[in-house]
KOLBARO-923436 format. One record per residue (C-alpha): residue in three letters; x negated, y negated, z negated. Coordinates in steps of 0.25 Angstrom, whole numbers, padded with zeros to 4 digits, always signed. Example, Ala and Ser with C-alpha at 12.3 -4.5 7.8 and 13.67 -1.06 7.14 Angstrom:
<atoms>
ALA-0049+0018-0031/SER-0055+0004-0029/
</atoms>
This chain:
<atoms>
MET-0469-0425-0403/GLU-0477-0420-0392/GLY-0488-0430-0390/LYS-0498-0421-0383/ALA-0495-0412-0372/HIS-0501-0398-0371/ARG-0503-0393-0357/ARG-0499-0378-0355/ARG-0511-0376-0346/ASP-0520-0378-0358/TYR-0516-0365-0364/SER-0508-0357-0354/PRO-0516-0344-0350/ALA-0522-0345-0337/GLY-0514-0338-0326/ARG-0503-0335-0335/ILE-0489-0341-0336/SER-0485-0346-0350/ARG-0471-0343-0356/ILE-0468-0357-0355/GLU-0471-0357-0340/ARG-0463-0344-0338/ASP-0451-0351-0345/LEU-0453-0362-0335/SER-0454-0353-0324/SER-0440-0348-0326/CYS-0435-0363-0325/SER-0436-0372-0313/LEU-0442-0386-0315/GLY-0438-0393-0303/SER-0443-0406-0296/GLU-0434-0414-0305/SER-0439-0407-0318/SER-0426-0400-0320/PHE-0425-0387-0328/GLU-0417-0376-0321/SER-0415-0363-0328/ASP-0413-0349-0321/THR-0398-0348-0321/SER-0398-0334-0316/THR-0406-0329-0329/MET-0400-0339-0339/LEU-0386-0337-0335/GLY-0380-0323-0333/ARG-0373-0319-0320/VAL-0360-0316-0327/THR-0360-0331-0332/LEU-0363-0336-0319/ARG-0351-0328-0312/SER-0341-0333-0324/ARG-0344-0347-0322/ALA-0344-0347-0307/GLY-0329-0343-0307/SER-0327-0356-0314/ALA-0333-0365-0303/ALA-0320-0369-0298/LYS-0318-0379-0310/THR-0329-0389-0314/PRO-0335-0383-0327/HIS-0335-0392-0340/VAL-0348-0391-0348/CYS-0350-0397-0362/VAL-0364-0402-0365/VAL-0365-0402-0381/GLY-0376-0413-0383/ALA-0381-0425-0375/GLY-0396-0424-0378/PHE-0405-0422-0366/SER-0401-0408-0364/GLY-0386-0411-0364/LEU-0387-0423-0355/ARG-0396-0416-0345/CYS-0386-0404-0345/ALA-0374-0413-0343/GLU-0381-0420-0331/VAL-0384-0408-0323/LEU-0371-0402-0326/SER-0364-0414-0321/GLU-0373-0414-0309/LYS-0367-0400-0306/GLY-0353-0405-0306/ILE-0350-0400-0320/LYS-0341-0407-0330/VAL-0349-0411-0343/THR-0345-0415-0356/ILE-0356-0419-0366/LEU-0353-0418-0381/GLU-0363-0426-0390/GLY-0363-0426-0405/ARG-0371-0440-0406/ASP-0366-0453-0402/ARG-0377-0454-0391/ILE-0383-0445-0380/GLY-0398-0440-0381/GLY-0398-0430-0393/ARG-0412-0430-0398/VAL-0417-0441-0388/TYR-0413-0454-0395/GLN-0418-0468-0396/ASP-0417-0478-0408/ASN-0420-0493-0408/HIS-0420-0495-0423/LEU-0434-0500-0423/GLY-0431-0510-0412/HIS-0436-0502-0401/LEU-0431-0488-0395/VAL-0438-0476-0401/ASP-0435-0461-0398/MET-0429-0454-0410/GLY-0430-0441-0402/ALA-0438-0436-0391/ASN-0449-0446-0387/TRP-0458-0437-0378/ILE-0458-0431-0364/HIS-0464-0418-0365/GLY-0473-0415-0353/THR-0473-0421-0340/ASP-0473-0410-0330/ARG-0459-0410-0323/ASN-0452-0415-0335/PRO-0438-0421-0332/ILE-0439-0431-0344/LEU-0452-0437-0338/ASP-0444-0439-0325/LEU-0433-0446-0333/ALA-0443-0454-0340/LYS-0448-0459-0326/GLU-0434-0461-0321/THR-0431-0470-0333/ASN-0444-0477-0334/THR-0446-0471-0348/VAL-0460-0474-0353/ALA-0466-0460-0357/SER-0481-0461-0361/SER-0492-0452-0361/ILE-0499-0454-0374/GLY-0512-0447-0373/GLU-0518-0438-0383/SER-0525-0448-0393/SER-0521-0448-0407/GLY-0525-0453-0421/THR-0526-0444-0433/PHE-0525-0448-0448/ASP-0530-0437-0457/GLU-0524-0432-0470/LEU-0530-0444-0478/GLY-0524-0454-0468/GLU-0538-0457-0462/TYR-0538-0459-0447/MET-0546-0447-0441/ASP-0558-0449-0432/GLU-0553-0449-0418/LYS-0563-0439-0413/LYS-0561-0429-0424/ALA-0546-0431-0423/GLU-0546-0428-0408/ARG-0555-0416-0410/LEU-0546-0410-0420/SER-0534-0414-0412/GLU-0539-0407-0399/LEU-0542-0394-0407/VAL-0527-0395-0412/TRP-0522-0396-0398/GLY-0532-0385-0393/ILE-0526-0375-0403/ILE-0512-0379-0399/ALA-0516-0376-0385/ASP-0521-0362-0390/ALA-0508-0360-0398/PHE-0500-0362-0385/LYS-0508-0352-0377/TYR-0508-0342-0389/SER-0493-0343-0391/ASN-0491-0341-0375/ASP-0500-0329-0375/ALA-0497-0322-0388/SER-0483-0316-0389/SER-0487-0308-0402/ILE-0488-0321-0411/PRO-0481-0319-0424/PRO-0469-0328-0425/ASP-0473-0334-0439/ARG-0487-0338-0433/SER-0487-0353-0432/LEU-0495-0364-0424/GLU-0502-0368-0437/ASP-0506-0353-0439/PHE-0513-0353-0425/PHE-0520-0367-0429/VAL-0526-0361-0442/GLU-0530-0348-0434/LYS-0537-0356-0423/LEU-0544-0366-0432/GLU-0550-0354-0440/GLU-0557-0352-0427/LYS-0563-0366-0425/ASP-0576-0371-0432/LEU-0569-0382-0439/SER-0571-0389-0452/GLN-0561-0387-0463/GLU-0557-0401-0462/ASP-0555-0401-0447/THR-0547-0388-0448/LYS-0538-0395-0458/ILE-0536-0407-0449/VAL-0533-0398-0436/LEU-0522-0392-0444/GLN-0517-0405-0448/ILE-0517-0410-0434/ALA-0510-0398-0429/ARG-0498-0401-0437/MET-0495-0412-0427/TRP-0489-0401-0419/GLY-0477-0402-0429/ALA-0473-0415-0422/PHE-0472-0407-0409/ILE-0462-0397-0414/GLY-0456-0403-0426/ASP-0461-0394-0436/PRO-0474-0390-0443/ILE-0485-0383-0436/GLU-0483-0371-0445/ARG-0469-0369-0440/GLN-0473-0369-0425/SER-0473-0355-0419/LEU-0486-0350-0413/LYS-0478-0339-0406/TYR-0469-0349-0399/PHE-0478-0360-0398/TRP-0478-0359-0383/LEU-0464-0364-0383/GLU-0470-0378-0387/GLU-0477-0379-0374/CYS-0472-0391-0366/ILE-0471-0396-0352/ASP-0484-0399-0345/GLY-0490-0413-0345/GLU-0490-0424-0354/ASN-0480-0427-0366/LEU-0475-0442-0365/PHE-0470-0451-0375/VAL-0458-0458-0371/ALA-0462-0472-0375/SER-0449-0479-0370/THR-0441-0469-0377/TYR-0431-0458-0371/LYS-0420-0468-0369/ALA-0420-0470-0354/ILE-0422-0456-0352/LEU-0410-0453-0361/ASP-0402-0463-0354/ARG-0405-0458-0340/VAL-0402-0443-0344/GLY-0389-0448-0352/LYS-0384-0456-0340/ARG-0386-0444-0330/ALA-0379-0434-0340/LEU-0367-0443-0343/ALA-0364-0448-0329/SER-0355-0436-0327/ALA-0353-0430-0341/THR-0344-0434-0352/VAL-0351-0436-0366/HIS-0344-0436-0379/LEU-0353-0442-0390/SER-0351-0440-0405/THR-0345-0427-0401/TYR-0351-0416-0410/VAL-0349-0401-0405/ASN-0346-0392-0417/ARG-0342-0379-0411/VAL-0342-0372-0397/HIS-0333-0360-0394/THR-0335-0351-0383/ARG-0331-0338-0377/ASP-0340-0327-0372/SER-0340-0324-0357/MET-0344-0310-0360/LEU-0330-0307-0366/THR-0322-0316-0357/GLY-0328-0315-0344/ALA-0332-0330-0343/PRO-0335-0341-0354/GLY-0322-0348-0359/ARG-0321-0362-0361/VAL-0330-0367-0372/LYS-0324-0375-0384/VAL-0332-0386-0390/VAL-0328-0391-0403/THR-0333-0405-0406/ASN-0331-0414-0418/ASP-0318-0419-0412/ASP-0313-0410-0401/THR-0313-0396-0395/LEU-0317-0396-0380/GLU-0318-0385-0370/PHE-0329-0383-0359/ASP-0334-0373-0349/GLU-0348-0373-0354/VAL-0355-0379-0366/VAL-0370-0384-0366/ILE-0375-0385-0380/THR-0387-0394-0381/ALA-0387-0395-0396/SER-0401-0395-0402/LEU-0407-0382-0407/GLY-0405-0387-0422/SER-0390-0389-0420/LEU-0389-0375-0414/LYS-0397-0370-0426/ARG-0386-0376-0435/ASN-0375-0370-0426/GLU-0371-0383-0421/PRO-0362-0382-0413/ALA-0356-0369-0418/PHE-0353-0359-0408/TYR-0341-0349-0407/PRO-0344-0338-0406/GLN-0357-0339-0412/LEU-0369-0339-0403/PRO-0375-0326-0399/ALA-0386-0320-0409/ARG-0397-0323-0398/LEU-0394-0337-0397/SER-0392-0339-0412/ARG-0405-0332-0414/ALA-0412-0341-0404/ILE-0406-0354-0411/LYS-0411-0349-0424/ASN-0425-0345-0420/ILE-0429-0358-0413/SER-0434-0369-0422/TYR-0430-0384-0422/GLY-0440-0395-0426/ARG-0440-0408-0433/LEU-0447-0419-0428/GLU-0444-0434-0432/LYS-0450-0447-0429/VAL-0452-0460-0437/TYR-0454-0473-0430/ILE-0460-0484-0438/ARG-0460-0498-0431/PHE-0470-0510-0435/PRO-0470-0524-0432/THR-0483-0522-0424/ALA-0491-0509-0421/PHE-0502-0513-0432/TRP-0509-0499-0429/ASP-0513-0504-0415/PRO-0524-0514-0413/PRO-0520-0528-0411/HIS-0518-0533-0397/GLY-0510-0546-0399/HIS-0497-0539-0396/ASP-0485-0539-0406/SER-0483-0524-0404/GLY-0498-0522-0408/SER-0500-0512-0397/ALA-0510-0513-0386/PRO-0507-0519-0372/ASP-0506-0509-0360/GLY-0519-0505-0357/GLU-0525-0507-0370/PRO-0527-0494-0379/SER-0521-0494-0393/ALA-0531-0490-0403/PHE-0520-0482-0411/PRO-0516-0468-0405/PHE-0502-0464-0400/PHE-0502-0452-0410/SER-0507-0451-0424/HIS-0507-0439-0433/PHE-0506-0440-0448/LEU-0512-0427-0454/HIS-0507-0421-0467/PRO-0506-0435-0474/LEU-0511-0432-0488/TYR-0511-0447-0491/HIS-0496-0448-0490/PRO-0489-0444-0503/GLY-0475-0446-0496/ASN-0478-0435-0486/PRO-0475-0423-0495/HIS-0482-0413-0486/SER-0492-0421-0479/TRP-0485-0419-0466/ASN-0492-0424-0453/VAL-0485-0435-0446/GLU-0488-0440-0431/LEU-0488-0454-0427/VAL-0486-0461-0413/SER-0489-0475-0411/LEU-0479-0482-0401/THR-0488-0492-0397/SER-0500-0483-0393/VAL-0502-0478-0379/LEU-0487-0482-0375/PRO-0484-0492-0364/ARG-0482-0507-0369/GLU-0467-0507-0367/THR-0465-0495-0376/ARG-0474-0499-0387/HIS-0468-0502-0401/PRO-0475-0504-0414/THR-0470-0491-0419/LEU-0475-0479-0425/LEU-0468-0465-0422/PHE-0471-0454-0433/TYR-0467-0440-0430/ILE-0464-0430-0441/HIS-0459-0416-0440/GLY-0454-0404-0448/PRO-0454-0406-0463/CYS-0459-0420-0462/ALA-0448-0424-0453/ALA-0438-0418-0463/TYR-0444-0425-0475/ILE-0444-0439-0468/THR-0430-0437-0462/ASN-0424-0433-0476/LEU-0430-0446-0481/ILE-0422-0454-0472/HIS-0410-0446-0469/SER-0397-0454-0469/MET-0404-0467-0470/LYS-0402-0478-0460/PRO-0415-0482-0453/THR-0412-0497-0457/SER-0412-0494-0472/PRO-0424-0498-0480/GLU-0425-0484-0487/TYR-0426-0478-0473/TYR-0438-0487-0469/SER-0444-0486-0483/ARG-0444-0470-0483/LEU-0450-0469-0469/ASN-0460-0480-0471/GLU-0465-0474-0484/PHE-0467-0461-0477/PHE-0474-0466-0465/LYS-0482-0478-0471/PRO-0494-0469-0475/TYR-0496-0466-0460/TYR-0494-0479-0453/SER-0502-0486-0464/ARG-0514-0478-0459/LEU-0513-0484-0445/PRO-0523-0495-0441/ASN-0521-0509-0445/PHE-0511-0505-0456/ASN-0509-0516-0466/ALA-0499-0514-0477/GLU-0498-0529-0479/SER-0494-0532-0465/GLU-0480-0533-0460/THR-0485-0527-0446/CYS-0488-0514-0454/ARG-0474-0513-0460/PRO-0464-0505-0452/SER-0453-0513-0446/GLY-0444-0501-0444/ILE-0444-0486-0446/LEU-0435-0476-0439/ALA-0435-0461-0440/THR-0428-0449-0433/ASP-0420-0439-0441/TRP-0417-0428-0432/SER-0419-0419-0444/HIS-0405-0424-0449/ASP-0398-0425-0436/ARG-0387-0414-0434/LEU-0386-0416-0419/ALA-0401-0414-0418/GLY-0400-0401-0425/TYR-0408-0407-0437/GLY-0421-0407-0429/SER-0428-0411-0417/TYR-0431-0400-0407/THR-0435-0385-0405/ASN-0448-0379-0409/PHE-0453-0365-0412/GLN-0457-0361-0426/ILE-0462-0349-0432/SER-0453-0337-0437/HIS-0455-0326-0446/PRO-0459-0312-0440/THR-0446-0304-0437/LYS-0443-0293-0447/GLU-0437-0279-0443/GLY-0423-0281-0436/GLU-0425-0296-0433/GLN-0425-0302-0420/GLU-0439-0308-0415/VAL-0439-0323-0413/GLU-0442-0326-0399/LEU-0441-0341-0397/ASP-0443-0342-0382/LYS-0432-0332-0381/ASP-0424-0340-0390/ILE-0425-0352-0382/GLU-0421-0344-0369/ALA-0409-0339-0377/LEU-0405-0354-0380/ARG-0407-0357-0365/GLU-0398-0346-0361/GLY-0387-0351-0370/LEU-0373-0344-0369/PRO-0368-0346-0355/GLU-0358-0334-0357/ARG-0351-0343-0367/ALA-0353-0355-0359/ILE-0363-0361-0369/TRP-0376-0366-0365/LEU-0388-0372-0373/ALA-0397-0383-0370/GLY-0407-0392-0377/GLU-0422-0393-0379/HIS-0421-0379-0386/THR-0417-0372-0373/ALA-0427-0379-0364/PRO-0438-0372-0356/PHE-0449-0368-0365/VAL-0458-0379-0360/ALA-0448-0390-0364/LEU-0442-0385-0377/GLY-0440-0396-0388/THR-0441-0407-0378/VAL-0431-0417-0370/THR-0436-0411-0357/GLY-0432-0397-0362/ALA-0418-0402-0367/TYR-0416-0409-0353/TRP-0420-0396-0345/SER-0412-0387-0354/GLY-0399-0395-0351/GLU-0402-0395-0337/ALA-0404-0380-0337/VAL-0391-0377-0343/ALA-0383-0386-0334/ARG-0389-0379-0322/ARG-0385-0366-0328/ILE-0371-0370-0330/ALA-0369-0376-0316/GLU-0375-0363-0310/ALA-0365-0355-0318/TYR-0354-0363-0312/GLY-0360-0362-0298/MET-0363-0377-0299/GLY-0378-0377-0299/GLY-0380-0381-0285/GLY-0379-0394-0278/ASP-0387-0407-0279/GLU-0387-0414-0293/LYS-0383-0428-0294/VAL-0393-0439-0291/TRP-0393-0448-0303/LYS-0391-0463-0300/GLU-0396-0474-0309/ASP-0382-0479-0310/ASP-0376-0466-0314/ASN-0375-0471-0328/ARG-0360-0470-0332/ALA-0355-0460-0341/THR-0343-0456-0350/VAL-0345-0456-0365/LYS-0336-0452-0376/ILE-0338-0454-0390/GLY-0330-0442-0397/LYS-0317-0436-0394/ASP-0309-0449-0396/GLY-0320-0459-0393/GLU-0320-0470-0383/THR-0323-0465-0369/LEU-0334-0473-0362/ASN-0332-0471-0347/SER-0343-0475-0337/VAL-0352-0482-0346/ASP-0367-0483-0346/VAL-0373-0472-0355/ASP-0387-0479-0358/
</atoms>
């Protein structure tokens, strides 16, 4: 939940290039916001020569996964004249970008932010599709541990202190290579606050506010590595809330990818069998075993989530090299969940004579976009007094995207607790509604104008995500960088930046390539932008290996919206149908 952008210039050493910037300097971000990796360094010369000998026939590439990484990879490969087949385990495209209309209006169940506005291709797509992406400012409300609304000036003063320490942590992490691997961001906060002339009460509140960082990474602040905190830096510019959802962007990316590729939905990849070119002189055909077939391809791009790779899904034969296996083990995978609660009207906003309860354009809402509930001791149903973060879908947003809906963000152990409460229940069931309402009522009942006797203050619908139990999502949300124990004698040192680079490189000698948000440029790890860039980078590397990297790419036309879609091996083939 990146609600507030941090600017690299606020903490980058003057006259020095940060590690994030050095990583970017090895990539080319073109005028169209594309990511091009250096194929001469990421793909060995032997591999290039072996592929070049196969240029007489059109290579056939399998892309495993139809999320943003897989879709962008398929689009670029097709533009280069390469045959592409996408195998997707779900009955839809999009992966962790997904919308649901259970509440009567679309909401994003996965990504709902655009991270950074500086040369971001997802922002370009938003503009192309008239997607509403809103700058939400920095105002927020804070409820203390007793459930009282904190004085705004006090809350702002302490919040600014939190963001100042976070900026210091980024600078320190970028400068200091000798930070112990078990030192956390929380440790850094405690040390910095000892230097401040704060009351005991203010110190406690600052540490409570700091725990909102967990909603950025999907795990508690005490798990955030200080040594690798610099890997959490983001693209410069603002972070934008996608008020009209990602649907139009996903439709556009899907249309472009599927215009020339064939996609098999509901097709789960179980195993991938390869041969090593170091033994045979050239990679052999790769066998892909699905839930209902065995297929062969020249190259295979795996865009499965990091969580899936951690569970050896798909399984690789032979096993992955130790370096890749170690990288997959070392990098962490976060858990961020969302709970949407819709009401008949937005009772928390001041009345304006409108059914939605929201202010007309040009009139400010008294209730902030963000609210923080700090260490709620008043909530007996919250066993560890976990913080929760709240977004109001009426505040700040343009009129056409407003809904009388509250969006709660939960992470880590709290996310696990909530999803376990409702796992396997249908969202339409009374028990589903009751369990979620029981947990979140102590929060929304503290909002302005709440009246327990009023029908307008009773939820008309509740919908929660459950990525924590989603096999195809890897039982989580996205990559993060957690503390690790100091290495013992004989153990390999954990180097998370090198681990990311190892995943980026993949196994071209076995015709296996990895893509996804976990292989992105450092500045875009864990984001839709990062997934999109990673798919493009791998596609360009494959095309270059076959001597097909040159030439003009296809110019997309609005009527190029026909695709071939198959459901399973024996399912109906839908030729030339709209994919939106």
